[in-house]
Structure formats: C-alpha cells, structure tokens
C-alpha positions in Angstrom: 199.9 183.9 195.0 203.5 183.6 193.8 203.3 183.8 190.0 206.9 184.4 189.2 207.1 181.1 187.3 203.6 181.2 185.6 205.1 181.6 182.1 208.5 180.0 182.6 208.4 177.9 179.4 207.9 181.0 177.2 210.6 182.8 179.2 213.3 180.2 178.5 216.2 181.3 176.3 215.4 180.9 172.6 218.2 178.3 172.1 216.2 176.0 174.4 212.9 176.2 172.3 214.0 173.4 170.0 215.1 171.0 172.7 212.6 168.1 173.2 210.4 168.4 176.3 211.7 164.9 177.3 215.2 166.6 177.7 214.0 169.6 179.7 213.8 169.8 183.5 210.1 170.0 184.3 208.6 170.5 187.8 205.9 168.0 188.8 203.3 167.6 191.5 202.9 164.2 193.2 199.3 163.3 194.0 198.5 166.8 192.8 194.9 166.9 193.9 195.3 165.7 197.5 194.8 169.3 198.7 191.0 168.8 198.5 190.6 165.4 200.0 187.3 164.7 201.8 188.0 163.4 205.3 184.5 162.0 205.4 184.6 160.1 202.1 184.7 156.3 201.9 188.0 154.5 201.8 189.2 153.2 198.4 188.0 149.8 197.6 191.6 148.6 197.1 192.4 149.1 200.8 192.6 145.9 202.9 189.7 144.5 204.8 191.7 144.8 208.1 192.4 148.5 207.5 188.8 149.0 206.5 187.6 147.3 209.7 189.9 149.4 211.9 188.7 152.6 210.2 185.1 151.6 210.8 185.7 150.8 214.5 187.9 153.7 215.4 186.8 156.3 212.8 187.3 159.3 215.0 190.9 158.3 215.6 191.9 156.9 212.3 190.5 159.6 210.0 192.6 162.5 211.2 195.7 160.3 211.0 194.8 159.2 207.5 194.1 162.7 206.4 197.4 164.2 207.5 199.4 161.3 205.9 197.7 161.2 202.6 197.6 165.0 202.0 200.6 165.7 199.8 199.8 169.2 198.5 198.2 172.4 200.0 197.8 174.6 196.9 195.0 174.5 194.4 195.7 173.3 190.9 195.6 176.9 189.5 198.1 177.9 192.2 200.4 175.0 191.3 200.2 176.0 187.6 201.2 179.6 188.5 204.0 178.3 190.7 205.4 176.5 187.6 204.2 172.9 187.9 203.8 171.4 184.5 203.4 167.7 185.3 200.4 166.6 187.4 200.0 163.1 188.9 196.2 162.6 188.8 194.7 159.5 190.3 191.1 159.1 189.0 188.3 156.9 190.4 184.6 156.4 190.5 183.1 156.3 194.0 181.4 153.0 195.0 177.6 153.0 194.9 177.6 156.4 193.2 174.9 156.3 190.5 176.2 159.4 188.8 179.0 159.4 186.2 181.1 161.8 188.3 184.7 161.0 188.8 186.9 162.1 191.7 190.6 162.1 192.5 191.9 159.7 195.1 194.7 159.0 197.6 193.3 156.4 200.0 190.1 158.6 200.2 188.3 160.7 197.6 188.4 164.5 196.9 185.6 167.0 197.2 186.2 168.3 193.7 185.2 166.3 190.6 187.8 165.5 187.9 186.0 167.4 185.1 185.4 170.5 187.2 189.1 170.6 188.1 190.3 170.0 184.5 188.0 172.8 183.4 190.1 175.1 185.6 193.3 173.8 183.9 191.8 174.5 180.4 190.8 178.0 181.5 194.3 178.7 182.9 195.9 177.5 179.7 193.8 180.0 177.7 195.5 182.8 179.6 199.0 181.2 179.1 199.1 180.1 175.5 202.8 179.2 175.5 202.7 176.9 178.6 202.5 173.1 178.1 201.2 170.7 180.7 201.5 167.0 181.1 198.5 165.4 182.7 199.2 161.8 183.9 195.8 160.1 184.6 196.1 156.7 186.4 194.7 154.2 188.9 191.1 154.4 187.6 189.5 152.4 190.5 185.9 151.6 190.0 186.0 152.4 186.2 184.9 149.9 183.5 185.4 150.4 179.8 182.2 152.3 179.4 183.2 154.9 182.0 186.7 155.1 180.5 185.2 155.9 177.1 182.9 158.5 178.5 185.7 160.1 180.4 188.0 160.2 177.4 185.2 161.7 175.3 184.9 164.5 177.9 188.6 165.1 177.9 188.7 165.4 174.1 185.8 167.8 174.2 187.3 169.9 177.0 190.8 170.3 175.6 190.0 170.0 171.9 192.8 171.3 169.7 195.1 171.8 172.7 195.6 168.0 172.9 198.9 166.9 171.4 198.4 163.7 169.5 200.6 160.7 170.2 202.0 160.6 166.6 203.6 164.0 167.1 207.3 163.3 166.5 208.8 166.7 167.5 208.0 167.7 171.0 209.9 170.9 171.3 208.3 174.1 172.7 208.7 175.8 169.3 206.9 173.0 167.4 204.1 172.7 170.0 203.6 176.5 169.9 203.3 176.4 166.1 200.6 173.7 166.3 198.7 175.2 169.3 199.3 172.1 171.4 199.3 172.7 175.2 198.3 169.4 176.7 200.1 166.0 176.7 197.6 163.5 178.2 199.1 160.4 179.6 196.5 157.7 180.3 197.6 154.5 182.2 195.2 152.1 180.4 195.2 149.7 177.5 192.6 151.9 175.9 195.4 154.3 174.8 195.7 152.3 171.6 192.2 153.3 170.6 192.8 157.0 170.9 195.6 158.9 169.2 195.1 161.9 171.5 196.3 159.8 174.5 199.9 159.0 175.5 201.0 155.9 177.3 201.8 155.8 181.0 204.9 157.8 182.0 207.5 155.8 184.2 207.6 157.2 187.8 210.6 156.4 189.9 209.1 155.9 193.3 211.4 155.0 196.2 208.8 154.1 198.7 211.2 155.2 201.5 210.8 157.6 204.5 214.1 159.4 204.5 215.7 161.7 201.9 218.9 159.7 201.7 217.0 156.5 201.0 215.1 158.3 198.2 218.3 159.7 196.8 220.0 156.3 196.8 217.1 154.9 194.9 217.0 157.6 192.3 220.8 157.5 191.8 220.5 153.7 191.4 217.9 154.3 188.6 220.1 156.9 187.0 223.0 154.5 186.8 220.7 152.1 184.8 220.2 154.9 182.1 217.4 157.2 181.3 214.2 155.8 179.8 213.0 156.8 176.4 210.5 159.6 176.4 209.2 161.3 179.5 210.0 159.9 182.9 209.5 161.2 186.5 212.0 161.2 189.4 209.8 161.2 192.5 211.2 163.1 195.6 208.1 162.1 197.6 208.7 160.3 200.9 206.5 157.4 202.1 206.1 156.4 205.7 205.1 152.8 206.5 202.1 152.3 208.7 204.3 151.0 211.6 206.2 154.3 211.6 202.9 156.3 211.5 201.5 154.4 214.5 204.7 155.1 216.5 204.8 158.8 215.6 201.2 160.1 216.1 202.3 163.7 216.3 204.0 163.6 212.9 202.5 164.1 209.4 203.7 163.8 205.8 204.2 167.5 205.9 206.6 167.5 208.9 208.4 164.5 207.4 208.8 166.2 204.0 210.0 169.6 205.5 212.5 167.8 207.8 214.1 166.1 204.8 213.9 168.9 202.4 217.4 170.4 202.8 219.0 167.1 201.7 216.6 166.7 198.8 217.2 170.4 197.7 221.0 169.8 197.5 220.5 166.7 195.4 218.2 168.6 193.0 220.7 171.4 192.5 223.3 168.9 191.4 221.1 167.3 188.7 221.1 168.2 185.0 218.6 167.8 182.2 219.5 166.7 178.6 220.0 163.5 176.7 223.0 162.1 178.7 222.3 158.7 180.4 222.5 160.3 183.8 220.2 163.3 183.0 216.8 163.8 184.4 213.5 165.0 183.0 210.4 165.5 185.3 211.2 166.0 189.0 208.1 165.7 191.2 207.5 166.3 194.9 205.1 167.0 197.7 204.1 170.4 199.0 205.2 172.2 195.9 203.6 175.4 197.0 205.6 176.2 200.2 208.8 174.5 199.1 210.8 176.0 196.2 210.9 172.9 194.1 209.6 174.7 190.9 212.3 177.3 190.9 215.1 174.8 191.6 214.0 172.5 188.8 213.3 175.3 186.2 216.8 176.7 186.9 218.4 173.4 185.9 217.5 174.1 182.3 220.1 176.9 182.2 222.7 174.1 182.3 221.6 173.2 178.8 222.7 176.6 177.4 225.8 176.4 175.2 228.8 178.2 176.7 229.7 181.6 175.2 233.2 182.0 173.6 234.2 184.2 176.6 233.2 181.4 179.0 235.1 178.9 177.0 238.3 181.1 177.0 237.9 181.6 180.8 237.7 177.8 181.3 241.0 177.2 179.5 
C-alpha cells in the first residue's frame, strides 16, 4: 500500500495550519464505496421500469456491463485514506424487502459491505492518525424513512463521538480542529440536518455529466467563472458515459474511459489553485484514486498558498 500521503495534513507547513479547510486543496473520492459492489444485488428502486425489465430478461448480459460502468474505485476505504483521500462521496440506502436495519452503499446496485461496518474502519483509522480530518458526505438515502434516518444518525454520533465537528464551529482550520480533537465533518443531505448540530448541510458537487475530459473541464471552468460557493464545495473530475455510448462500446468500461482521459485532466489539475480567490478550488474528487495520482497532485496545490520568501520576491523583480 502506498502510504506516502497518509498524514499529509499534519505534514503541511505550519503557515497553512490556520487557513480554513474550505480554502485548502483536498483530494476526494467520487462514489467512494463502489469498489465493493455486489454484482448479484437488486437494482436501486429509482431505476426505470424499462431498465429493470431489460436487466431481468437479459441478466447474464446486463450485469457484467452494469458492474464495469458503475465501479468507480478499486481500493478499500482504508487504502484510500492512506493514499490521502479526505473527502468521501457516500451514497447510503436501505435494501428493499430487507427486514434488518442494515444500510448499504449504492451506485445502481448495492455493496457487499454495510455502512456501519465501513465507518467503523474509518473511525479505527482516525485513531491511528489523530491529526487527519475527513469529510464524510452522506447522500441519496434511498429506502430510508425518518425513523431509519434517526437510527442511523444516532449510530454515527455513537461511533465518532467527540471526533464529530459540530456545525456551529466557526473556525475550521487544522490548528483549531486539532485543539478540539475534531476529525470528522459529517455532511448529511437531508432536512434532518436542522435537528442535529453534529451534522453539516449537503456540500455542492460540480458534476459535468460528460464523457470526455475536455467537456468536464469546460463545465468546471464555467462554474469557476461564476465564483466559488461559500464553504466546502467539490469539483468532480468524474466522467459519465450515456447508455447509448455504453451500448455501442461493449468492450469499454469506466476504467478505460477514465484512464484514456486522465492526461488532459491531470494537466488541468496542476493549473488550479486553492485559496479564497473567486477562481480558487477546494475539494477535487475523481474516480480510481488508487492507481491514478490524484491525491499527490491535489495535495501539492496547497504549496501555492505559501507566502513567498524575501529571496523569491527579489528574484521576481
């Protein structure tokens, strides 16, 4: 396992410890749990009736195709943490006709691993890395009523306990979070956020919904020109192939599409900068964050925030 970035936050220069996390460059994982999808699980209830019928009639053909286009990651959550990922896109759901209270992650189909078992691994990892801070963005929540939401939130509070950074916290710098022992910012895309001070509202995610790197970049640059949102926000590098494209290219997968477009995306990332300027970025998320060097590229952007030394300034003039 490559663990060179496992403590990158604590390894940042001290002059960056007082900069808000909303102004740092933070690597993120899109559909972080898709590495453990269950190819034999039911389809999500939100899928169309036509798609559901096709899957039922041609199961042996459709499932392998679905699986290779909905798998966005190939490393476990512990490996992603050690790689340097600090933002996790977590899509939570309850399986239809499941009498238990177990929750699973989803991306068209469901995962093998349950949500709580996975988040226990995150809590355990954080115990060994007390100066690393993660942002967990829980969303979608298919098949969950208010009762299941409240049960889930109660479990999250119990699991992370004093590591949870409350919403009222006004200073979100590394130094202030370390002083308070906070390591988890828990974003929860639900109106129930108002009831729980430990939860943060949904974080905006710029999703291009395009299949080429240049189209994704055009979309992200267009959003940048509109000005950065307040607080955390995510620039998604993830590509999306329409179903017509998938049907015409049976030998391809999301992995081959992502790797083919990576060089263009890499160059764009290297040109970005964090900070408070209108064109600055915050969280940059992508697919296949294990084999691709997204983490190192994004983390390196933070050095653009370092003030120039007097020697550098004299050289400039």
